[in-house]
C-alpha positions as CSV (number, residue, x, y, z in Angstrom):
1,M,180.0,114.1,140.6
2,N,181.2,116.9,143.2
3,G,180.1,117.8,147.0
4,I,177.9,120.7,145.6
5,Q,175.8,118.3,143.3
6,L,175.5,115.7,146.0
7,L,174.1,118.5,148.3
8,L,171.6,120.1,146.0
9,L,170.5,116.4,145.0
10,F,169.9,115.9,148.8
11,G,168.1,119.4,149.0
12,V,165.8,118.5,146.0
13,S,165.0,115.1,147.2
14,A,163.9,116.5,150.7
15,L,161.8,119.0,149.4
16,G,160.1,116.8,147.1
17,L,159.8,114.4,150.2
18,Y,158.3,117.1,152.5
19,Y,155.7,118.4,150.0
20,V,154.5,114.6,149.1
21,T,154.2,114.0,153.0
22,R,152.9,117.4,154.5
23,L,151.3,119.8,152.0
24,R,148.6,119.3,149.5
25,K,148.5,116.0,147.1
26,T,146.1,117.0,144.0
27,V,147.0,115.3,140.8
28,L,148.0,118.8,139.3
29,D,150.3,119.6,142.0
30,L,152.0,116.5,142.1
31,A,152.6,116.6,138.3
32,I,154.1,119.9,138.5
33,L,156.2,118.8,141.1
34,I,157.6,116.0,139.3
35,L,158.2,118.1,136.3
36,L,160.2,120.6,138.4
37,L,162.0,118.1,140.5
38,S,163.2,116.5,137.3
39,A,164.2,119.3,135.5
40,S,166.4,120.0,138.9
41,V,168.0,116.6,139.0
42,I,168.9,116.8,135.3
43,F,170.3,120.4,135.8
44,I,172.3,119.5,138.8
45,I,173.8,116.4,137.1
46,W,174.3,118.0,133.9
47,P,174.8,121.7,134.7
48,D,176.4,122.5,131.0
49,L,172.8,121.5,129.7
50,T,171.7,125.2,131.3
51,N,174.1,126.9,128.7
52,E,173.3,125.0,125.9
53,I,169.6,125.8,126.5
54,A,170.3,129.6,127.3
55,H,172.4,129.9,124.0
56,K,169.4,128.6,122.3
57,L,167.0,131.1,123.7
58,G,169.4,133.8,123.4
59,V,170.6,134.2,127.1
60,G,174.1,134.6,128.0
61,R,174.8,132.2,130.4
62,G,172.6,129.2,131.9
63,A,172.8,130.8,135.6
64,D,170.8,133.8,134.1
65,L,168.2,131.6,132.2
66,L,167.6,129.7,135.6
67,Y,167.6,133.3,137.4
68,Y,164.7,134.6,135.0
69,I,163.0,131.4,135.3
70,C,163.0,131.5,139.1
71,I,161.7,135.3,139.0
72,L,158.7,134.2,137.2
73,L,158.0,130.9,139.3
74,F,158.1,133.2,142.4
75,S,156.1,135.7,140.9
76,F,153.3,133.2,139.8
77,A,153.9,131.7,143.8
78,L,153.6,135.2,144.9
79,L,150.2,135.9,142.9
80,K,148.7,132.5,144.2
81,L,149.5,133.2,148.0
82,F,147.8,136.7,147.5
83,S,145.0,135.4,145.9
84,R,144.5,132.4,148.6
85,I,144.9,135.3,151.3
86,R,142.0,137.5,149.3
87,R,139.8,134.4,149.6
88,L,140.4,133.6,152.9
89,E,139.7,137.5,154.0
90,Q,136.4,137.4,152.3
91,M,135.5,134.0,153.8
92,F,136.5,135.3,157.2
93,T,134.4,138.8,156.4
94,K,131.4,136.9,155.5
95,M,131.7,134.7,158.6
96,I,132.0,137.6,160.6
97,R,128.9,139.3,159.0
98,E,126.9,136.2,159.6
99,D,127.7,136.1,163.3
100,A,127.1,139.9,163.8
101,L,123.6,139.2,162.2
102,K,122.7,136.4,164.4
103,N,123.8,138.0,167.6
104,A,121.8,141.3,166.7
105,E,118.8,138.8,166.1
106,H,119.3,137.0,169.3
107,N,119.7,140.3,171.3
108,A,116.6,141.8,169.4
109,I,114.5,138.8,170.5
110,D,115.6,138.7,174.2
111,Q,114.8,142.5,174.4
């Protein structure tokens, strides 16, 4: 095992530990995390495996396959973040409208 593999394994471990201790802990999230971390560790320890899988899927190199997979994962994460932001915007809009109506009723009663 060379230096970059140790560095990558440390990074993957740190990310997994941070996720488990600081972020959401639903069963589905943990299952996905374990799957991704396992795949990362396997591909770090046996990098030639990515080339074999890539050739079976019709991709030239394993690095290209990982790049394509990362594009899909980042796109999914971007869509998930966008939907969360939209949901928060809608929630804030509803809260502000309700507060404005309460203030309007309160001001009408005072006059």
